[in-house]
N, C-alpha and C positions, 0 to 999 in steps of 0.2 A: 510751410508744410502743406502738402497737397491733400485734399480730402475728397473721397469718392463715396457715393451711396449706391448700394446694390440691393435690389429687392430679391430676397432669398425665399424660395418656396417654403410654405408652412410656418414661417416665423412671423410674429406680429409686428416687428419693427424692421426697418431697413438696416442692413449691415453697414457699418461705418469703416472705411479703409483710410488710414492716414499714412502718407509716405513722407518721412523726414528728409531733410536735405542730405543726410549721409546715406540714404537709400533704405534704411530700416523701415519695414512696413509693420504697422500695428492695425489689427483687425478686431473690432468690437462687435460681438453678436449677442443680442438679448434673448434670454430664455428665462421665463419666470421660474422661481424655485430657490431652494437653499444651496444647491450645488454649483460649483464653479470649476471650469476647466481652463487651465493656462498651458499653452504649448508654444514652442518655438520650432519652426521648420527651417532647416538649412538646405539650401539648394546645392547639395553635394552628396554623393554616394559612390558606388563603384564606377559610375560614369566618368568620374574625375581621377580614376586610378590608372596605373600602368602595370606592366609585368613585374616591375621591381617592388611595388608597394601595394599590390592587390590585397585587400582586406584591411587597409589602414582606416577607412571610414568606420567600419564596424568596431575595430579595436579602439579608436578614439571615442566612440560612443560609450564604451565601457569605462574608459579612463576619465571621462568628463565628471563622473561622480566621485572622484578621488580627492576632492577638497579644493579650496581656494585659499587666498591669503587671509580671508576672514573666518573660514570654517574648515576644520580638519576633515579628513576622510571619514565618512559614516555619519557625520553630524547632520548633513542635509536630509538624509533619509530618516534619521532618528527623530528630528524635530517635526517633520511633516507627517510621518506615520503616527506619531503620538496625537495628532489632530485628526486622525481618520483618513489621511490622504492615500491615494494610489499614485505611486511615482514610478515612471518607466520611460523607456526610449526604444526606438527601432531604427534600423538602417535598411535601405533598399537601394535600388539602382539609381534612382533620380534624387533621392533625398535622405536626410537623417532628421528625426524629430524627437523632441523631449517634452514630456507632459506631466502635469500634476492635476489631479481631480480631487476635490475635497469640499466639505461643507464650509461656507464662507465665515461662519462663526459670528458671535455677538459683535455688533458694530464693525463688521468686516475684519475682525482681528486676524483670523486664520488666512483670509484672502490676502491681506497686506503682507503678512509674513511669507506666504507662498510666492508672491511677486518678487519680494526682496531676495529670497533664496534662489529662485529660478534665474533671475537676472544676474546674480552674482556668479552662479555656475556657468551661465552661457558666456559671460564676458571676461571672467578671470580664473579659468582653471589652472591649477598648479602642475598637475600630472608629475608628481615626484618619482624619481627612479625607484625608491624603496616600495612604492605602491605598484609600479609598473612591472618590476622584476628585471633582472639583468639579462642581456642577450646571452644565448647559449647554443651549443651544438645540438641540433634536433636528434642526432643519432646517439647522443650520450644518454644511456638508460639510467644513469645514477643521479641525474638532476631531480631533486625532490621539492624544489621551490614551488609554493602554491599561490604565488601572487598572480595578478591579473593576466599577465602574459600567458601563464599556464592554464588559467581558467578558460581563456579564449581558444587556446590550442585544443584543449579537451572537448570544448563545444564543437570545434571543426571536426575532430576525429569521430565523435559520436554521430554527428550529422552525416558524414560521408560514408559511414557504415550502413546507412539506410538504403534499401533497394530503390525507393522512389527518388531519392536524391541522386543516386548513380545514373538512373535512366534520364532524369531531368537534365543533369549536367551534360550528359552526352548529347542530348537533343539540342540544348541551348548553345553548346559550343559549335555544333554543325550548322545551326540556322544562321549564324553571323560570320562574316568574313573579316571586317575591319572595325566594326563598332565596339566600343567598350562594354556594351551589354553582353558580350561574349564571355566575360569573366564571371566567376562565382562571387557573389557579394561577400561571403564570409572569409575568403582568402585561403591561404595555405599555411600549414604548420611551419614550413621552411621559411616563409617570409615573416610571419609573426614572431618566430623565435629569434630573428636577427634585427628586426626594425628598432631603431634607436629612439630615445626620448627627444633628441633634437629633430629627427624626421617627423615625429608626431606633432611637435610644437610648430614646426614650419608648415605642415599641412593645415593645422588649426588656424594659424595666422593668415594663411593664403585664402582659405575657403570660408572660414567663419567670420566673414566681413559683414558689416551691417547691410550692405547692398544685397547679400545673399540670404538674409534672415527675415522671416515673417513671424511675428509674435501675435498669437490669437487668444483672445479672452472671450469665453462664452459663459453667460449666466445673467443674473439679475443685479445690476449695479448702476452707479452714477457714472455716465460716460466721461464727463470732464475730469472727475477725480481720478478715475482709473487711467485715462490717457496721460495725465500729468504724472501719475505715479510711475508708469512704465518709462516715460521719457526720463524721469529723474533717476531711476534705478539702473537703467541700461547704460553703463559707462563704457563706451566703445573705445575712447581714446583715439590715437592715430592708427588707422588700419589701412593697408594697401587696397587698391581696387582689386576685386577678384578677377582672375583671368577669364576671358571669353571662352566658353566651352560649347560652341555650336557644332555639333557633329551631324553629318549627313546620314539620314536613315539608310540602313542596309537594304538592298533589294533582295527579294526572295531568291532562293536557289534556282538555277537555270534548269535543273533536272531533279528528279526524286533522289534523295540521298538516303541510303540505308546504312545504319550503324548497328553492329551487334557486339555486345560484351558479355562476359560471364562473371558469376560470383558464387559464393557458397550459399546458395538459396535452394528452395525446394520447388518453387513455382516460377513462372516467367512473368516479366513486366514489359510493357510496351508503351511507347509514347509517340504520337504523331504531332509534329510541331509546324505551325504556319506563322509567317510574319504578317501583321495587320497594319491598319492605319495609325497615324500619329494620334496622340491623346486629344488634341483639339478638334479632330474630325468627329464631332459628337454624333452625327447621324450614323456613320458607319461603326463607331464604337458601340452605340446602342444596338445596332443590327447584329453585331457579333455577340453581344451579351444575350440577345434573344435566341440566336442560333445555338449558343452553348446550353441554354435552358431546354430548347426543343430536342437537341441531340442527346444531351447527357446529364441533365440535372434531375436526380430523383428516380423513383421506381416507375413513374409514368413516362419517362423519356423514351425516345426512339431506341437508343442504344441498349438500354436496359430491357425494354420490352422485346425487341427483335433478337438480341444476342444472348440474353440470359433467360427471360421468362418464357419465351416461345421457342427455344431451341431444344430439339430432342436430345442432342448430345451436349452435356455440360462442358463447355470449353472455357467460358469466362467466369471468374469469381467476382470481379469488380470491373465496371467500365463506366466512364464519365467524361464530361467535357468541361473545360475551364477557359476563362478569358482573362488575361492580365493586361492592364493598360500602362503604357510607358510614354514618356514625352516624345521619344523619337520612333515610336512604332510599337503596336500592341503584339501580344502573343496569343495564339489560340492553340489549345492542346486537347487532344483526345488521349486518355490514359487508361490502361487496362492491366489487370492481373489475370493470367490465364494458364491453362494446362500446357506445360512445355512440349508434350507429345503432339500437340495440334498447332504448332507455330504457324505453318504456312496457311492453314485454314483460318486461323484467327486473324491474320493480317488481311487475307482476302475478304473476310466478312466485314471488317471495319472499313476497308476501301469501298465496298459496295454501298454501305450506309452513307459514306461521305459523298458518293456520286448521286445517290437518291435525293439527298437534301437540296441539291441544286435544281432539281426538276419539279419537285412537288412539295409545297408547304400548305397546309390547310388553314382556313380561317380560324378553326378551333385552336390549332396550335399557335397561331399568331396571337389570338386573344388571351390565351393562357400565358404566353410569354410576356405580353404587355402588362397583364395584371401583376405578374411576379416582379417585373422590372420596376413598375410604379410603386408597388408595395415596399420593395427594397429601398427605393429612393426615399419614400416617406419615412421608413424606419430609421433612416440616417439623421433624423432630427428628433428622435425620441429622447436622447440623453445629451448632456453637454459635451461628453466625450465624443459621441458620434458626430455631433455638429462640428466640433473642433477638427476632427480628422477629415471630414468631407471638405471643409473650407481649406484646410492645409493642402489637400490634394489639388484642388482647383487653382489655388494661388501658386503652388510650387511646381506642379507637373504641367498644368495647362497655361499658367501665367494669366489666367482670366477667370475671375469668380463669376462674372456675368453669364458664363456658359451654363452654370447651374440653373439659372432662370429659364434657359431655353430647353432644358432636359425633358420635362413632361410634355410641352407642346410638340417637340420633335418626335418623341416616343409615340404620341397619339396618331401622328400622320404616317407612320411607317406601315407599308403594305406587304403582302406576301411577295409581291414582285420585288420590292426592295430587299427583302431577305434573300431571295433567290439570286439577285444580282450580287449581293455581298458575298454569298457562298461561292458563286462562280469566280469572283474577283480574288477572294482571299483564301478560299479553302480548296485550291486546285492541287490535286495530288502530284502534278508535274513540278510543283514548287514546294513539296513537303519534305520534311525530315522524318524518317521512321527509325526510331531507336528501340532496340530490343535488348533486354538483360535476361540471359538464360542461366540455368543451373550449370555449374561446372561439370564437364564430362557428358 
């Protein structure tokens, strides 16, 4: 078993990374206190889906809680929640992760129980038909089954009725040509209504391989005991090697793409989308984080001040900027809610602000952004849950936890010129997708 030590910012001890012969990685991070976080990150999400099974990663995430050969459905949550645990999971484009946060209990009693249950769920899910629900015709309005298949479909429907989701999906779809990031993580009712238990289990066996899984423990514990406990509880058996899934990042569009849709809404929504650097390109990732802060985070940001606070005519209700990091390329978004009668003017005002950010960034703006970025990074070691999520991100999306050690030093060295260079490279309107959702009629 291979052991690596990583000096992680703000933690008193080095993080221990163990890689077993089967590829399963175990990460032990020490934080004083009574709380423990246990999580397993699986290197699969919508990135490993196709047009026939889109949404299977998210559906499987729901079904993983439906019992094992040792524990029937509901028992896992019932036992842990009785001990004060928070139990949940999440699916995104590059990963799916499952976690438990709880007090470790007297003599680590709760801690040991949580490891046993978590390992059992990760390595031996049953996913019975009667919990999943039978496949059905999505157009049949008489189906009243309320099992998990229908729970997920209702979640999809509720989400897709939201204006922000509609404008985001249109933007995301237009930004990509061939990369799987083009698809929506949650999938479609048509696919989820038909997908079989056999397909779900085949997907589980293919991608929930030990080589694809990183298990992270954060808290105050005896490393040797915990390491041995995890090794003994995770019974992987014979699993196939996961398929190689190295996709080439998509290039930005060769011209500005404009997309407009309509919905039963009263105001208009807009999103500008740009493709950015891969997650491991830490310097440019941080630069885009800072640009998002300067442009559109909070009431002191440029977009708010220039397009809401200091505009004589009220066009915008909301305007902000966001930055998402993915393994094969980041996304930078400017999003707005505005008066539909001023569509052309709204678009032009946003375009002007995007051009201005390339030419002039003040030292004051730089220092404010640095302070926020560093404060945010420091805040990610406040709780065992935050530490677990940050480690999981670096291990799963970046494949390199040591990048976290470089984060603050790189941040400190970034200049206004670096930010302007990043804006010119990644926020070029000639390579943007502009998506608008307007009221019908």
